[in-house]
N, C-alpha and C positions, 0 to 999 in steps of 0.2 A: 633346843627348839625356842625360837624367839617368842617372848611374851608381848602381847599387844600393849600399847600404851593405854593407861587409864584415862578417862575423861576425854575432853575435846580440845583442840587447839585454843590457846588463850586462857587455859585453866591451870591451877597449880595442883600438884599432888605430892604425896609423901612416897619416896622410893628408899627403902632401907634406911629411914630415919632422916633423910634429907629432903628438904622442901625444893622441888623442882618445878619451874615454870615451863609449860609445854607450849612451844610455839612452832608447830609443823610448817607454817608458812615461811618463817624466817629460815628454817633448815633448808626448805625447798628451793628458796631463792639463791641461797649460797652454793648448793651443791648442783641444783638443776637435775637431780636424780631421785629416785625413791630412797627413803631413809630406812635404815635398820638400826632402831634404837638399841644401844648395847648397855648402857648403864650410867653411873654417876661417879664423881670423884671429889676429893678434897686434896689441894696441893698446898703444902706448907713450905714457906721459905726459911731455910736454915742459914748457915754462914758458909763462906768460901765457895760461893756459886753453887751450892747443893740445894736441891728441892727434894722433898719427900711427899709421897702420896699414898692415900689408901683409896682403892677403887672398888666399886661394886659392879658386878657383871650379872645381866639378867640370866645367863646360862650357868651361874655358879651360886651356891647357898651361902657362901661365906666371902668376906672382903679379901682382897689381895694387896700386897705392898708393891710400890714402884719408887725407884730413886732416880734422880736426874743430876747430871753435872753440867754446868755451864761450859759451852764449847765456843761459841762466837756471838757476835752481834747479828741482828738480822741482815740479810742480803740487801743491797741497795734496792729500794723501791722506786718504781718509776710511774709516770702517768697520773691517773686519778687517785693513786695510793699514796701520794706524797704526804698527806695528812697523817696516814698511819705511821710512816717513818718518823715524823716529828713526835707523835704520841710515844713512840718506842724509845726515844732518846734517853729519857730519864727514868723509864720504867724499871723497877727491880726485878720484874718477871720476864720481860721481853728478851728474846734471843733464841738461840739454837742450843739444844742440850743433847748430850749422849744420855740415853735412858735405858734402864733395865727393869723388867718386871717379871712376876711369876703368872703364869697362865695355864690353868688345867695341869698343874703340877710340874710344868717345864719352865725354865728360864728363858725369856725372850729379851733381845736387845734391839735397839733401834735409834731413832733421832726423833726428837720432839721439838716443834717450832711453836713458840707462843708469841702471838702478835696482838697488841692492844688495838681496839677498834671502838673509839668513844669510850663509853662507860663499861664495855664488855671486852672479852678477850677471845680470840679465835685460836684454836689448838689444832695441830696436825701431827699425828703420829705416823711415822714410816718405819717399817721394818723390812728385813730381807725377804720374808716369805708372803707378805700380803700387800694389798694395795693401800692400806692405810686406814686410820680411823681419824675422825674429826670431832672437835668439841666446841662448845661455848662455855664461858665461865664469867662470874662476877668476882670482884676483889673486895675483901673485907680485911683491912690491915695486911698482915703477912700472909694471908690465905685466900687461895682461889677456890671457889665452889662451882661445880659445873656438871654437865652431861655430856656423853659422847655417843657417837653412832658410827656405823661402818659404811664403807663404800658400796 
């Protein structure tokens, strides 16, 4: 069962030890759909194109692991998103990754796209069985901190 977000848009709250900025308006503008807040994550950059993550899901009492391997640069971006493509050129997180994670005791695989957008990052997870999840993150050194929601 989904747990409601604490507070109101524009406020901060602690979710399983992470400080999260709750901005429902920003999420709604990006997805144009009702959101289903799912949890928070920390992604760490390793070497050889590998990222590791610990994520927290509202439906599970314990954190879970996720590992990503760099697959390719971001696809060519056209139109109004040309600035995003320029931002991504030198960014160590930007790209398309093959990813695997544990969820409710099962191993899942999919694709993760990490796209810089100004001082924030937009993330999209796609797997074979679901329509995907979306996230926002901010960077501090070799770490991305963020939250995610479902379609």
